[in-house]
N, C-alpha and C positions, 0 to 999 in steps of 0.2 A: 392701397398703393397708387402712386401717381407716376406716369411715364413722361419724361421731358425729352423730346426727340429733336435732334439737330437735323431738321428736314433737308437743308441744302446738302449737308454732308451725306445723308442717306441717299439722296438722289444722285450725287456725284459718284458714290461708291457703286451703286447698282448700275449706273450707266457704263461703268468700266468692265462689267461682267458679261461675257458672251456677245451674241449678236442677235438682234430681234427687230423686226420692222413690219409695218403693214405692207400689203401687196404692192402699193404704189411707191414703196420705199421710205415712207415716213417712219422715223425711228421710234421704237416703243419700249426699248429695254429698260430705261429708267422708270417709265410709267409702271410697267409690269413689276419690275424689281422692287420699287418703293412700296407699292400696295401689297405685294406678297410678303415683304419684310414686316410691314405694319401688322398684318394679320398674324404673323408668327409671334410678334412681340405681345400682342393682345392675348393670344392663346397661352403663351409661356408664362407671362407675369400676371395675367388676369387683373389688370388695373381698374380702378374706379373712374379715373380720368386720364386723358392723354392731352398733352400740350405739344404742339409742333411749332418750332421756331424757324423762321426763314431769314436768310441774310438780306439786309437792306443796303448793302454797300460798305465800303471800308470806313472805319472810324476816323473822323477828321482829327480827333485828339491824338490818335496814334500816328497819323500821317504828319501832324505838326511836330511831334516829338522825334519821329524818325522818317524822313521823306522816302527812304528806300524800302519802307514796309510793303511787303508782298509785291515788290517790283518784278520778280521773276515770274509772276503769274500773268503778266501782260501777254496778250495774244501774240505780239510780235516776237516774244521770247520763246514761243512754243514751236514744236515741229508741226508740219502739215497735218499729221495724224491727230496730234493733240488739239489743234485748232478745230478740226472736224468734229472731234468728240465733244468739245466745248459748245460748238454751235448746235450740235444735235441735242445736247442737254438743255440749252436755252429754249429750243423749240418745245421740249416736253414739260418744262417747269410750270407754265400756266395751267396745263392739263392736270398735272399732279396736284397742284395747289387746290384746284377746284374739286378734284376727287376727294382730297383730304377733308375739305370743308363739307362736302356732301355726305361723308361718312359720320358727320356730327362730332368731329374732333375740334378742340380749341386750337386756334392758331394765333401766333404773335409775330408782328413784323413792324418795321419802321424805317423810313429812309435814313441812311447814314448810321444804322445800328447793326452791328454784326450779330449773327445768330448765337455765337458763343456768349455774348454779353446778356442777351435776352434769357438764355437758359440759366446763366448764373443768377440773374434777378429772380427767376422763377424758383430756383433751388433755395435761395435765401428765404423766399416767401413760404415755401413748403416746410423749411426747417423751423421757422417761427411757429408754424401750426403743428409741429411734431408729426408731420406726415412722413411715411416712408416714400422715398422718391428714387427712381432709377433714371439716370441720364443715358440716352442712347446716342453714341457718337464714337467715331474712331479717333477723335482728337484727344490726345493724352493730356492736354492742358487741363481738362476737366478733373483730372485725378487730384488736383489741389483742393477740390471741393468735397472730397470724400469725408464722410462722418459716419457715426453709427446709424444715421437715418438716410444718408445719401450714398449711392453707389454708382458706378459707371460701367455700362455694358457696351462693348465695341460693336460697330456695324460691320466690322471685318472679322471673319472667323480666325481664331488663334488656337494653337495646340494647348497653350496654358495662359491663364490670366485674362481671358476674355471678359469676365465679370469681376471688376476690381471693387472690393468691399473693404470696410474698415478692418475686418478680421484677417483677410489675406494680403493686405496692403504691403506689409513689411516683407513678406515672402516674395512678392512680385517685384518689389522695388528695393532690393539690396539692403533690407533692414531699415529703410526710411519710414518715417511717419508722414501722414498726409500733410501736416503743417510744415514739413520741410520740403515738400515737393516743388513749390514755387521757386525757391532758391536753387534747387536741383536743376530745374529747367532753365532758369535765368543764367546760371553758370555756363551751361552748354549752348544756349541760344536755340533758335528754331530755324533750320534751313528752309523749311517749307513756307515760312512767313518772312524770310529774310531778316530775322532778328539775330544780331551778331553774337550775343553772349560774350564769353571770354575766349578768345582764340587760343587753342592749345589745351583747353580744359575739356576732357571727355567724361563719359558716364562714370567710369570707375573712380577717377580723381574727385569728381563732384560728390559722389556717394560716400567716399572715405572721409572727406573733409567734414561733411555734415554728420556722419556717424561719430566721428572723433570729437567734434566741437559743438554740435547741436545746431548752431546757426552760423552764417557767414560773418555777421557782426561780432559774434563771440570769438570766432577765429581771429578776426582782424584786431580785436581788442587785445588778445593775448600776444599777437605779433607786435603791436605798438608798445606794449608794456615789457617786451623782452622775455615773455614767458614761453614763447614758441618761435623757433627759427623756421621760417617757411622754406619749403623745398623750392627748387628752381621752377618747377611747374606751378606751384601755388603762388609764387611771386608775380605771375602773370595777372592774377586777380587784382593785386594792388596797382600794377602798371596800367591795367585796363578798367579801373574802378568805374569811371563814368559810363562805359559801355555796359558793365554789369548792372548798374543802377537803372539805366535806361531800359535794358532788356527785362528786368524784373517788373518795372512799371508797365511795359507793353503786355506782358504775359499775365499779370495779376487779374484774376477774376473775382477776387474778394472786393476789390475796389476798382472795377473796370473803367477804362478810359472811354466812357460812352455817355452820350446825352440821350436820356430816355424820354424826353418830352414828346417825341413824335411816335413813340411805341404805341401800338394799338392791339388790344386783345379782342379777337373776334370769335363768335360762335353762331352757328345757324342750326336749325333743326335738321336732323338727318334727312337726306333725300336719296334713298338707296336706288330708286328707279333711275336717277341720273347717273349713278355709278355704273349700273348695268348697261345703260345706253352708251356710255363712254367706252366700256369694254367691248361692246359690239362694234362701235364705230372704228375703234383702233385694233380690232380683230385679236383681242387678248382672250383667247379661248379658255385659259385656265381660270378666268373669273366668270365669264358669262355662261359657260357650259353647265355649271351646277351652282348658279348664283345664290340660291337660297341657303345652301350649305356654306358657301364661301363667306357670305356676309354675316352669318350667325354670331360669330364672336363679337362683332361690333354691336349688334343688337342686344347682346347679353351684358354689355358693360353697364 
């Protein structure tokens, strides 16, 4: 089994949990949280390899298609507390990345390439090799990639549906199949990325349309041929068709809007001593207090 980890997402999620800092005030919650989570994934899934993808900036192709893409993520749009959290995360990211490399994990990054797109590329590669792969991320866009060999495990704890697989997909997603999920998301849009979708179309409407007609194109064909009279809400899809098509292209991870020419896959031999030194330097006692036990799952990979 291979783990494909959305590193930036994991660091962001763990940075939002609790409060942790070195005695001098340097923030350490993302460092500790990311490494603790990585260890738990290794222990739980017992993978043969781990690939960690890092964000290299927003996709130029997505920005060209939709200039408002991720506009609400700009620092000036954030509250003072959110800005402080972001600045603290930026301080910790270089340390996290070095620790991940020192653990002997494969990493992938490239300027102007989003981590989502890199994971989608790695998922395709693993699928061609018939490897079982688990994507680790809280981003539900990855659900469109689910197959019998690819599943998605959220970095955020959930009462139900944390591990989305081919078997439980329909139960979690209102009867939908993985191949319908892209259109399901495109109809609704994505507020976190400022992708509009079709205004007025929610989760229930999108799921019912796809369950009834299979695809949005099949629904539209039946409407155009007079075989189906759209509801008032469904008519919004026709009225906002360009927004729907644009949203679908933005979210599509099967054919991502990315230029992979600058992507770089890196690997270095493990240097566990450096990981322990880092834990000591940043006073992360849960790592350095019993380091030989803590690092064992990585050595056994």
